C-alpha positions in Angstrom: 19.9 -43.2 26.3 21.4 -42.5 22.8 18.0 -42.9 21.2 16.5 -40.2 23.5 19.3 -37.8 22.6 18.7 -38.4 18.9 15.0 -37.9 19.3 15.6 -34.7 21.1 18.0 -33.4 18.5 15.5 -34.4 15.7 12.7 -32.5 17.5 14.9 -29.4 18.0 15.8 -29.5 14.3 12.3 -30.0 13.1 10.6 -27.4 15.4 11.3 -24.4 13.0 9.8 -26.4 10.1 6.6 -27.1 12.1 6.3 -23.5 13.1 6.7 -22.3 9.5 4.1 -24.8 8.3 1.6 -23.7 10.9 1.3 -20.2 9.4 -1.1 -19.5 6.6 0.5 -19.8 3.2 -0.5 -16.1 2.5 1.7 -14.9 5.4 4.5 -12.7 4.4 7.1 -11.3 6.9 7.0 -7.7 5.8 4.4 -5.1 5.1 4.9 -2.6 2.3 3.0 -0.4 -0.1 4.3 1.4 -3.1 2.6 4.5 -4.5 3.5 6.2 -7.7 2.4 9.8 -8.3 3.0 11.4 -11.7 2.3 15.1 -12.2 2.0 16.5 -15.7 2.0 20.3 -15.2 1.2 21.1 -18.8 -2.0 19.1 -18.7 -2.6 19.9 -15.0 -3.2 16.2 -14.3 -2.1 13.8 -11.5 -1.9 10.0 -11.9 -1.8 7.9 -8.8 -1.2 4.2 -8.6 -0.9 2.1 -5.4 0.4 -1.4 -5.0 -0.7 -3.3 -1.9 -0.5 -6.9 -0.8 -4.0 -8.3 -1.5 -4.4 -10.1 1.7 -3.4 -7.0 3.7 -5.8 -4.7 2.0 -8.6 -7.2 2.1 -8.1 -7.6 5.9 -8.2 -3.8 6.4 -11.4 -3.5 4.3 -12.9 -6.4 6.3 -12.2 -4.5 9.5 -13.6 -1.3 8.0 -16.8 -2.8 6.5 -17.3 -5.9 8.7 -17.8 -8.1 5.7 -15.4 -10.2 3.6 -14.3 -8.4 0.5 -12.6 -10.5 -2.2 -10.8 -8.1 -4.5 -10.3 -10.9 -7.1 -14.0 -10.3 -7.8 -13.9 -6.9 -9.5 -17.2 -5.2 -8.9 -18.4 -1.6 -8.6 -18.9 -2.1 -4.9 -15.4 -3.5 -4.3 -13.9 -0.7 -6.4 -15.9 1.9 -4.5 -14.8 0.6 -1.1 -11.2 0.4 -2.3 -11.4 4.0 -3.6 -12.9 5.3 -0.4 -10.1 3.7 1.7 -7.3 5.0 -0.6 -8.9 8.5 -0.5 -9.0 8.5 3.3 -5.5 7.2 3.8 -3.4 8.7 0.9 -3.7 12.4 0.6 -1.7 14.5 -1.9 -1.4 18.2 -1.6 -0.2 20.7 -4.2 1.0 23.5 -2.0 -1.9 23.8 0.6 -4.6 22.5 -1.8 -5.6 18.8 -1.6 -5.7 17.0 -4.9 -9.0 15.1 -5.3 -8.5 11.7 -7.0 -11.1 9.5 -8.7 -10.5 5.7 -9.0 -10.4 4.5 -12.6 -9.9 0.9 -11.7 -7.8 -1.8 -10.1 -6.2 -5.1 -11.1 -4.8 -8.1 -9.3 -1.1 -9.0 -10.0 -0.1 -12.2 -8.3 -0.2 -11.5 -4.6 -0.8 -7.7 -4.9 -3.5 -5.3 -6.1 -2.8 -2.2 -8.2 -5.2 0.7 -7.7 -5.3 3.5 -10.3 -6.6 7.0 -9.7 -6.6 10.3 -11.5 -6.9 14.0 -10.4 -6.3 17.6 -11.3 -3.6 19.9 -10.0 -3.5 23.7 -9.8 -1.4 25.8 -12.1 2.4 26.0 -11.6 2.6 24.3 -8.2 6.0 22.8 -7.6 5.8 21.9 -3.9 3.9 18.8 -2.9 3.2 16.9 0.3 1.9 13.4 0.7 0.2 12.0 3.9 0.2 8.2 3.6 -1.3 6.1 6.3 -2.2 3.1 4.1 -2.5 -0.1 6.2 -0.9 1.6 9.2 -3.9 1.1 11.5 -3.7 -2.7 11.1 -0.1 -3.5 10.5 2.7 -2.6 12.9 5.9 -1.9 11.0 4.1 -1.0 7.7 6.5 0.6 5.3 5.1 3.0 2.7 7.2 4.0 -0.3 6.3 6.9 -2.6 7.8 7.6 -6.0 6.9 11.1 -7.1 7.4 12.3 -10.7 7.0 15.9 -11.7 7.4 16.7 -15.4 9.8 13.6 -15.9 11.9 14.4 -12.7 11.5 11.5 -10.2 12.1 11.5 -6.5 11.4 8.8 -4.0 11.0 8.4 -0.2 9.8 5.9 2.3 8.4 6.0 5.9 7.6 3.4 8.4 4.4 3.8 10.3 3.5 5.7 12.4 5.5 8.2 10.3 3.3 9.3 7.4 4.6 12.6 5.8 6.4 13.0 2.6 7.6 16.3 1.1 8.6 16.8 -2.6 9.8 20.1 -4.1 10.6 20.6 -7.8 12.3 24.1 -8.2 
């Protein structure tokens, strides 16, 4: 009788370990993206960088293109697909005018990918909005953080999907 109780206790204690080991090693318990937008009004330029978990963005791109995309293999095709996805899901407006961004590259950093884009901004605009739906269609609870810098003044905000709107004003 004592042996059955000990076996039961051991099973209960080891169950969480077995559950954890059954998940893929790439699994992570939270879903987050970080986007940094820097506006230089004197040069009328905008720099955008996005950091995403590599496995999350690869899964989203797989769903979009119906083929496996391995971002560790930096190719023009992969960069084009990544750029198109970012352009569709991260829109920045200077006033009412959308800023058009072009991808200048990306790099893998441990378990994340950094995507770099550049664009032009209109004269003297100080009010900006960001519509960020990165990874929202695939990942419930996705959190998107935006750091926005205008002429060396930095503001930050975050939303959890399905929320997607950020507003930044620099008066």
